C-alpha positions in Angstrom: 25.4 0.0 5.8 22.7 2.4 7.1 21.8 2.1 10.8 18.2 1.6 11.7 16.6 2.4 15.0 13.2 3.3 16.4 12.4 6.9 17.4 11.8 7.6 21.0 8.0 7.8 20.4 8.2 4.4 18.6 10.1 2.9 21.6 7.5 4.2 24.0 4.7 2.8 21.8 6.5 -0.6 21.6 6.7 -0.7 25.4 3.0 0.2 25.7 1.9 -2.5 23.2 4.2 -5.1 24.8 2.9 -4.4 28.3 -0.7 -4.5 27.0 -0.1 -7.7 25.0 1.4 -9.5 28.0 -1.3 -8.3 30.4 -4.4 -8.7 28.1 -3.5 -11.0 25.2 -1.3 -13.7 26.7 -3.8 -15.0 29.1 -6.3 -17.2 27.2 -4.3 -17.1 24.0 -4.3 -20.9 23.6 -8.1 -21.0 24.0 -8.6 -18.2 21.5 -6.4 -20.0 19.0 -8.6 -23.2 19.4 -11.8 -21.2 18.9 -10.3 -19.2 16.1 -12.0 -16.0 17.3 -11.3 -12.8 19.2 -13.9 -12.0 21.8 -15.6 -8.6 21.4 -14.4 -7.4 24.8 -10.8 -8.0 23.7 -11.4 -6.1 20.5 -12.8 -3.2 22.6 -9.8 -3.3 24.8 -7.5 -3.1 21.7 -9.5 -0.2 20.3 -9.6 1.6 23.7 -5.8 1.3 23.9 -5.5 2.8 20.4 -4.1 -0.2 18.7 -6.7 -0.5 15.9 -7.0 1.6 12.8 -3.3 2.5 12.9 -3.1 3.0 9.1 -6.5 4.4 8.5 -6.7 8.2 7.9 -8.0 10.2 10.8 -10.9 11.6 8.9 -12.3 8.0 8.7 -11.7 7.3 12.3 -8.2 5.9 12.2 -4.9 7.2 13.4 -2.8 7.2 10.2 0.4 6.3 12.0 3.6 5.4 10.1 4.1 1.9 8.8 6.9 1.2 11.3 4.6 2.0 14.2 2.0 -0.3 12.7 4.6 -3.0 12.3 5.6 -2.6 15.9 2.0 -3.3 16.9 1.9 -6.4 14.8 5.1 -7.7 16.1 4.4 -7.1 19.8 0.9 -8.5 19.7 1.9 -11.6 17.7 4.8 -12.4 20.1 2.4 -12.4 23.1 -0.5 -14.3 21.7 -0.2 -15.5 18.1 -2.8 -12.8 17.5 -1.3 -10.2 15.1 -2.8 -6.9 14.3 -1.6 -7.6 10.8 -5.3 -7.2 9.8 -4.5 -3.5 10.3 -2.2 -3.9 7.3 -4.9 -5.7 5.3 -7.5 -3.1 6.3 -5.1 -0.4 5.3 -4.6 -2.0 1.9 -8.3 -2.5 1.4 -9.0 1.1 2.5 -6.4 2.5 0.1 -7.8 0.5 -2.8 -11.4 1.4 -1.9 -10.9 5.1 -1.3 -7.8 6.1 -3.2 -7.7 3.9 -6.3 -11.3 3.9 -7.4 
């Protein structure tokens, strides 16, 4: 069976996302769930921290990180607040369909 592990950079990213999620996303998570919305200031914090656009090519303003790194962001944000950055994956798919398959 093949062994799987994160790279050193992925582990550092994981720690950074986890710390951010516990500091910024956990507080108020229940209220955001009830309202079913993410306040603009929180979206800005996510963007400023570099957690949005993970699978969008750089020439379009994204970061084009690998899929494992994007998955780490989804997992760590979801574990802290039920908010998952999985819309990064949906955005990535939509982007690829729009720009690469047409």
